[in-house]
C-alpha positions as CSV (number, residue, x, y, z in Angstrom):
1,M,98.2,110.3,107.4
2,G,97.9,112.0,110.6
3,Q,96.3,110.9,113.8
4,R,93.2,113.1,113.4
5,L,92.4,111.2,110.2
6,S,92.6,108.0,112.1
7,I,90.4,109.4,114.9
8,L,87.8,110.6,112.2
9,R,87.8,107.2,110.6
10,M,87.0,105.6,113.9
11,H,84.1,107.9,114.2
12,I,82.8,107.2,110.7
13,D,83.3,103.4,111.2
14,K,81.0,103.7,114.3
15,I,78.3,105.7,112.7
16,I,78.3,103.0,109.9
17,M,78.0,100.1,112.2
18,D,75.4,101.8,114.4
19,R,73.0,103.3,111.7
20,Q,73.3,101.2,108.5
21,A,74.2,97.6,109.3
22,D,72.5,96.3,106.1
23,R,74.7,98.6,103.9
24,C,78.0,98.5,105.9
25,K,80.1,97.1,103.1
26,D,78.7,99.6,100.5
27,F,79.4,102.6,102.8
28,Y,82.8,101.3,103.9
29,V,83.9,100.6,100.3
30,H,82.7,103.8,98.9
31,L,83.9,106.3,101.8
32,Y,87.2,104.7,102.1
33,S,87.8,104.6,98.2
34,V,86.8,108.2,97.7
35,S,89.0,109.2,100.7
36,M,92.1,107.3,99.2
37,F,91.5,108.9,95.6
38,C,91.1,112.2,97.2
39,S,94.6,111.7,98.8
40,L,96.0,110.5,95.5
41,L,94.6,113.5,93.5
42,A,95.7,116.0,96.3
43,L,99.2,114.6,96.0
44,R,99.0,115.0,92.2
45,R,97.6,118.5,92.5
46,G,99.8,119.9,95.2
47,L,97.0,119.9,97.8
48,N,96.9,118.8,101.5
49,P,96.2,115.0,101.2
50,E,95.0,114.8,104.8
51,L,92.3,117.6,104.3
52,A,91.3,115.9,100.9
53,A,91.0,112.4,102.6
54,T,88.8,114.0,105.2
55,C,86.5,115.5,102.6
56,G,86.4,112.0,101.0
57,M,85.6,110.3,104.4
58,L,82.6,112.7,105.2
59,H,81.2,113.5,101.9
60,D,78.2,111.0,102.0
61,I,77.8,111.4,106.0
62,Y,74.2,112.5,105.6
63,Q,73.3,109.4,103.3
64,V,75.0,107.1,105.9
65,T,73.3,108.6,109.0
66,D,69.8,109.2,107.6
67,G,69.6,106.9,104.5
68,I,68.5,109.7,102.3
69,I,70.0,110.8,99.1
70,E,68.0,113.7,98.2
71,N,70.0,117.0,99.1
72,H,72.6,114.9,101.0
73,A,75.4,117.2,99.8
74,I,74.0,120.3,101.6
75,L,72.7,118.5,104.5
76,G,75.9,116.3,104.9
77,A,78.0,119.5,105.0
78,E,76.0,120.7,108.0
79,K,76.3,117.2,109.7
80,A,80.1,117.2,108.8
81,K,80.6,120.7,110.3
82,Q,79.0,119.7,113.5
83,L,81.1,116.4,113.7
84,L,84.4,118.2,113.0
85,E,83.5,121.0,115.5
86,D,82.7,118.3,118.1
87,M,86.0,116.4,117.5
88,G,87.9,119.8,118.2
89,L,90.8,118.6,115.9
90,Y,90.3,120.9,112.8
91,S,90.5,124.6,112.5
92,N,87.7,126.9,111.4
93,D,89.5,127.4,108.1
94,E,89.9,123.7,107.5
95,I,86.3,123.0,108.4
96,K,85.2,125.6,105.9
97,I,87.3,123.8,103.1
98,I,85.9,120.5,104.0
99,I,82.2,121.5,104.2
100,T,82.4,123.6,101.0
101,A,83.7,120.6,99.1
102,I,81.0,118.4,100.6
103,S,78.2,120.8,99.9
104,T,79.0,120.9,96.1
105,H,80.1,117.3,95.4
106,G,76.6,116.4,93.9
107,K,77.2,119.0,91.1
108,K,79.4,117.0,88.9
109,R,78.7,119.0,85.7
110,K,79.4,122.4,87.4
111,I,83.1,123.5,87.8
112,H,83.7,125.3,91.0
113,D,86.7,127.6,91.8
114,N,87.5,125.6,95.0
115,A,90.3,123.0,94.4
116,Y,89.0,120.7,97.1
117,A,85.5,120.8,95.7
118,E,86.7,119.7,92.4
119,L,88.9,117.2,93.9
120,L,86.1,115.6,95.9
121,K,83.8,115.5,92.9
122,D,86.8,113.8,90.8
123,A,87.5,111.3,93.6
124,D,83.7,110.5,93.9
125,V,83.4,109.8,90.1
126,L,86.6,107.6,90.2
127,S,85.0,105.5,92.9
128,H,81.7,105.2,90.8
129,C,83.4,104.3,87.7
130,L,86.1,102.0,89.0
131,Y,84.0,100.0,91.6
132,D,82.7,98.0,88.5
133,A,84.5,98.8,85.5
134,D,82.0,96.9,83.3
135,Y,79.3,99.1,84.5
136,P,78.6,102.0,82.1
137,V,79.7,105.5,83.3
138,I,76.5,107.6,84.0
139,D,75.9,110.6,81.7
140,K,76.5,113.2,84.3
141,E,80.0,111.9,85.1
142,V,81.2,111.0,81.6
143,L,83.1,114.3,80.9
144,R,84.7,114.4,84.4
145,F,85.7,110.7,84.2
146,N,87.3,111.2,80.6
147,S,89.1,114.1,81.9
148,L,90.5,112.3,84.9
149,L,91.7,109.5,82.6
150,T,93.7,112.0,80.6
151,E,95.1,113.7,83.8
152,L,96.1,110.3,85.1
153,R,97.4,109.4,81.7
154,C,95.1,106.3,81.6
155,T,93.7,105.0,78.3
156,P,90.2,103.3,78.6
157,E,89.9,100.0,77.0
158,N,87.6,99.8,73.9
């Protein structure tokens, strides 16, 4: 991955350590796993793995900084936009791709015509479902998870 993704990860690490010390492990595990799943799916789907990983690192930024789940996708997109603009390493077109994906990632049952939005939702579902494989898949993620298993040629154990 490029240097700007490393710089972004340093920013996110600092945010996690500064604001949510009691949940550091949860945030690190989730943001980094979603970011890596984004890269994997981007490679599979012919998308830019660095942009995809950036979407994953930032997708829950509002929840990390403010501790609020309600409306975190929309509010997180605004926060991510400001962070990316402040960094000055991403073009306006790239920022638009990233914030569009972030703003829609909570709508798991809806199919969007944006490839990065779908990729981010898929990576988020993989992280949720594979963190503890014994935990049942939640209703709103079942169809997406099963579709991903087919795409990745995985067979769930019965």
